[in-house]
MARMARKOL-817016 format. One record per residue (C-alpha): residue in one letter; x, y, z. Coordinates in steps of 0.2 Angstrom, whole numbers, padded with zeros to 4 digits, always signed. Layout:
BEGIN
aXYZ
...
END
This chain:
BEGIN
x+0135-0048+0092
x+0137-0037+0076
x+0122-0027+0071
x+0111-0035+0057
x+0110-0027+0041
x+0091-0031+0039
x+0077-0030+0051
x+0062-0040+0044
x+0047-0031+0053
x+0031-0040+0053
x+0015-0031+0059
x+0001-0043+0063
x-0017-0043+0070
x-0028-0058+0070
x-0018-0067+0056
x-0019-0084+0063
x-0023-0091+0046
x-0008-0083+0038
x+0006-0078+0050
x+0015-0095+0049
x+0017-0093+0030
x+0023-0075+0032
x+0036-0080+0045
x+0042-0095+0035
x+0044-0084+0019
x+0057-0074+0029
x+0066-0089+0036
x+0067-0096+0019
x+0076-0081+0012
x+0091-0083+0001
x+0100-0071+0013
x+0112-0075+0028
x+0102-0077+0044
x+0117-0069+0053
x+0113-0053+0044
x+0095-0052+0047
x+0084-0051+0063
x+0065-0055+0063
x+0054-0044+0073
x+0035-0047+0075
x+0024-0034+0082
x+0007-0041+0087
x-0006-0027+0089
x-0016-0035+0102
x-0023-0050+0093
x-0037-0060+0100
x-0035-0076+0090
x-0021-0089+0090
x-0008-0077+0082
x+0003-0075+0097
x+0004-0094+0101
x+0009-0097+0083
x+0022-0084+0083
x+0030-0091+0099
x+0032-0108+0090
x+0046-0101+0080
x+0056-0099+0096
x+0072-0088+0098
x+0074-0085+0080
x+0060-0072+0082
x+0060-0056+0092
x+0041-0055+0098
x+0033-0039+0104
x+0015-0040+0109
x+0006-0023+0113
x-0012-0017+0116
x-0022-0015+0100
x-0020+0003+0093
x-0019+0001+0075
x-0005+0000+0061
x+0003+0016+0066
x+0006+0011+0084
x+0012-0005+0078
x+0025+0003+0067
x+0030+0015+0080
x+0033+0001+0092
x+0043-0009+0080
x+0054+0003+0072
x+0062+0010+0088
x+0066-0009+0092
x+0074-0012+0075
x+0093-0015+0075
x+0095-0017+0057
x+0102-0003+0045
x+0087-0006+0034
x+0069-0011+0039
x+0059-0022+0027
x+0041-0022+0031
x+0029-0037+0030
x+0010-0038+0034
x+0006-0054+0043
x-0006-0059+0030
x+0006-0058+0015
x+0023-0066+0011
x+0039-0064+0001
x+0047-0072-0013
x+0063-0081-0008
x+0075-0068-0016
x+0066-0053-0009
x+0079-0048+0005
x+0094-0052-0006
x+0087-0040-0019
x+0083-0025-0009
x+0099-0027+0002
x+0110-0026-0014
x+0100-0010-0019
x+0105-0002-0002
x+0122-0008-0002
x+0126-0001-0019
x+0116+0015-0019
x+0119+0025-0003
x+0108+0039-0010
x+0093+0028-0010
x+0082+0029+0006
x+0068+0018+0001
x+0064+0004-0011
x+0048-0005-0017
x+0044-0017-0031
x+0031-0026-0041
x+0019-0038-0033
x+0009-0053-0036
x-0009-0051-0029
x-0019-0067-0023
x-0037-0063-0027
x-0052-0069-0017
x-0056-0082-0030
x-0038-0089-0029
x-0032-0082-0046
x-0015-0073-0046
x-0013-0056-0054
x+0004-0050-0057
x+0007-0031-0057
x+0024-0028-0065
x+0033-0012-0069
x+0040-0012-0086
x+0057-0006-0079
x+0065-0001-0063
x+0061+0017-0058
x+0071+0030-0049
x+0064+0046-0043
x+0062+0058-0028
x+0045+0066-0024
x+0052+0083-0020
x+0048+0091-0038
x+0032+0091-0048
x+0039+0078-0060
x+0044+0067-0045
x+0027+0069-0037
x+0019+0064-0053
x+0029+0048-0054
x+0026+0045-0036
x+0007+0045-0037
x+0007+0033-0051
x+0020+0021-0043
x+0015+0022-0024
x+0005+0006-0026
x+0022-0003-0027
x+0028+0005-0010
x+0015-0002+0002
x+0019-0011+0018
x+0024-0028+0011
x+0034-0020-0003
x+0043-0006+0006
x+0061-0006+0013
x+0067+0009+0021
x+0084+0014+0029
x+0082+0015+0048
x+0090+0032+0050
x+0077+0039+0038
x+0063+0031+0047
x+0069+0039+0064
x+0068+0056+0055
x+0050+0052+0051
x+0043+0045+0067
x+0031+0045+0075
x+0018+0040+0063
x+0002+0048+0069
x-0008+0035+0079
x-0024+0041+0071
x-0018+0031+0056
x-0025+0014+0062
x-0024+0009+0044
x-0014+0017+0029
x+0001+0021+0041
x+0012+0014+0027
x+0007+0028+0016
x+0013+0040+0028
x+0030+0032+0030
x+0033+0029+0011
x+0026+0047+0006
x+0038+0055+0019
x+0052+0044+0014
x+0050+0047-0005
x+0049+0066-0002
x+0065+0066+0009
x+0076+0054-0001
x+0078+0045-0018
x+0067+0030-0021
x+0071+0015-0032
x+0056+0004-0037
x+0061-0013-0044
x+0052-0021-0058
x+0053-0039-0051
x+0038-0045-0041
x+0045-0049-0024
x+0029-0049-0013
x+0013-0060-0013
x-0001-0048-0008
x-0016-0057-0001
x-0034-0051-0003
x-0046-0059+0010
x-0062-0054+0018
x-0055-0048+0034
x-0042-0037+0027
x-0043-0021+0036
x-0039-0010+0021
x-0047-0019+0006
x-0066-0017+0006
x-0075-0029-0006
x-0093-0025+0001
x-0102-0010+0005
x-0099-0010+0024
x-0103+0007+0031
x-0093+0005+0047
x-0077+0000+0037
x-0080+0013+0024
x-0082+0027+0037
x-0066+0021+0046
x-0057+0022+0029
x-0064+0039+0026
x-0058+0046+0043
x-0041+0039+0040
x-0039+0046+0023
x-0044+0063+0029
x-0032+0062+0044
x-0018+0056+0032
x-0021+0071+0020
x-0020+0083+0035
x-0004+0076+0043
x+0005+0074+0026
x+0001+0092+0021
x+0008+0098+0038
x+0023+0087+0038
x+0028+0091+0020
x+0026+0109+0023
x+0038+0108+0038
x+0050+0099+0027
x+0049+0114+0015
x+0042+0104+0001
x+0036+0116-0013
x+0017+0119-0012
x+0014+0113-0030
x+0022+0096-0025
x+0012+0095-0009
x-0004+0098-0020
x+0000+0084-0032
x+0005+0071-0018
x-0010+0075-0006
x-0022+0078-0020
x-0023+0060-0025
x-0028+0055-0007
x-0041+0069-0007
x-0049+0061-0022
x-0051+0045-0013
x-0058+0054+0002
x-0070+0063-0009
x-0076+0047-0017
x-0079+0039+0000
x-0088+0054+0006
x-0100+0053-0009
x-0103+0034-0006
x-0107+0037+0012
x-0115+0054+0013
x-0120+0058-0004
x-0118+0075-0013
x-0122+0082-0030
x-0121+0072-0047
x-0108+0084-0054
x-0096+0079-0039
x-0097+0061-0045
x-0093+0065-0063
x-0079+0077-0058
x-0071+0065-0045
x-0072+0050-0057
x-0065+0060-0072
x-0051+0068-0061
x-0046+0051-0054
x-0045+0044-0072
x-0034+0059-0077
x-0022+0057-0062
x-0021+0038-0061
x-0025+0032-0079
x-0021+0046-0091
x-0010+0035-0102
x-0023+0022-0105
x-0031+0019-0122
x-0044+0030-0130
x-0057+0015-0128
x-0054+0014-0110
x-0057+0033-0108
x-0072+0031-0119
x-0079+0017-0108
x-0076+0027-0092
x-0086+0041-0099
x-0100+0030-0105
x-0101+0022-0088
x-0102+0039-0080
x-0118+0044-0090
x-0130+0038-0076
x-0120+0048-0064
x-0125+0064-0072
x-0142+0062-0065
x-0141+0049-0051
x-0137+0055-0033
x-0120+0049-0029
x-0125+0036-0016
x-0137+0028-0029
x-0124+0029-0043
x-0110+0020-0033
x-0123+0006-0027
x-0127+0004-0045
x-0109+0003-0050
x-0105-0010-0036
x-0120-0021-0041
x-0115-0020-0059
x-0097-0025-0056
x-0102-0040-0046
x-0112-0048-0060
x-0102-0063-0068
x-0107-0058-0086
x-0100-0041-0083
x-0084-0047-0076
x-0082-0059-0091
x-0085-0045-0104
x-0073-0034-0095
x-0059-0047-0095
x-0062-0052-0113
x-0066-0036-0122
x-0061-0021-0111
x-0050-0026-0096
x-0049-0014-0082
x-0037+0001-0085
x-0019-0003-0084
x-0006+0012-0083
x+0006+0012-0098
x+0021+0009-0086
x+0013-0008-0079
x+0011-0025-0087
x-0003-0035-0079
x-0005-0054-0080
x-0019-0065-0073
x-0017-0084-0070
END
């Protein structure tokens, strides 16, 4: 049997409510089945996920392992992948029917491209759909200051269910540090973007699902989940700094790439452990500059006004206040109607 061009690699853990939709979205791709294998890595699920995967029979290669987190699932799956490219999918998301065809054409016609991503449609907790669409296809490599700047404003389009990476490039990056029980995708796509060209497509090709058991998204102040997320971000900063240095990436580039992760770490530390009010103000303003520097004057003004209580409030108190405010229905309505949440200039956002 000839080698498939694409490996669809699904990582899953306790996704019994979603896994069938994820797999069906692969089976329904507008792409020859003979050129694609489907590999599902179950990271020690304790629900009916394994039973549901096995229902699909021989069309699926199924690998079940002891629970170890996302990094260990990626490590186990990538070494088993037979395709020339690996398209990743979380077990709680699903793909548009033309996803594989689109990314396969990119790799076939652009041998210099090592990783692709694309725009997404988010399924929010209340059932609404939010489309985050790039205004145009974007090509770059995160090995220069300008490439790193583009990377840190486009990396949301390179997460697990969006990224497709050449297998030969993945094997240069492995192993993913097992300390990354979540956020292992960021290690992969960051290293891939530093070592090869990236092409991010403007078309939304993945449906990304928000739900209350999502291991990365945190909709409530859960100290255990927040602490785990902080630990992972700190580990991610460390290992990326080390690996980018080994790859002889310029120090100024490393600082831009890792600095964005360190900002998120600092914010989580302030939420959990507190600190000084000036740290809150500095972190929030720096985040706005890094991620939303091209938003409107009114957005910048609103961010500054919202930060006024942070000048005097201890960080933990300020973030609790901010969270409570953001949950209020009237506040959400006012934001959507008069001052929508910041959208970078290179992105169009639509809600349905």
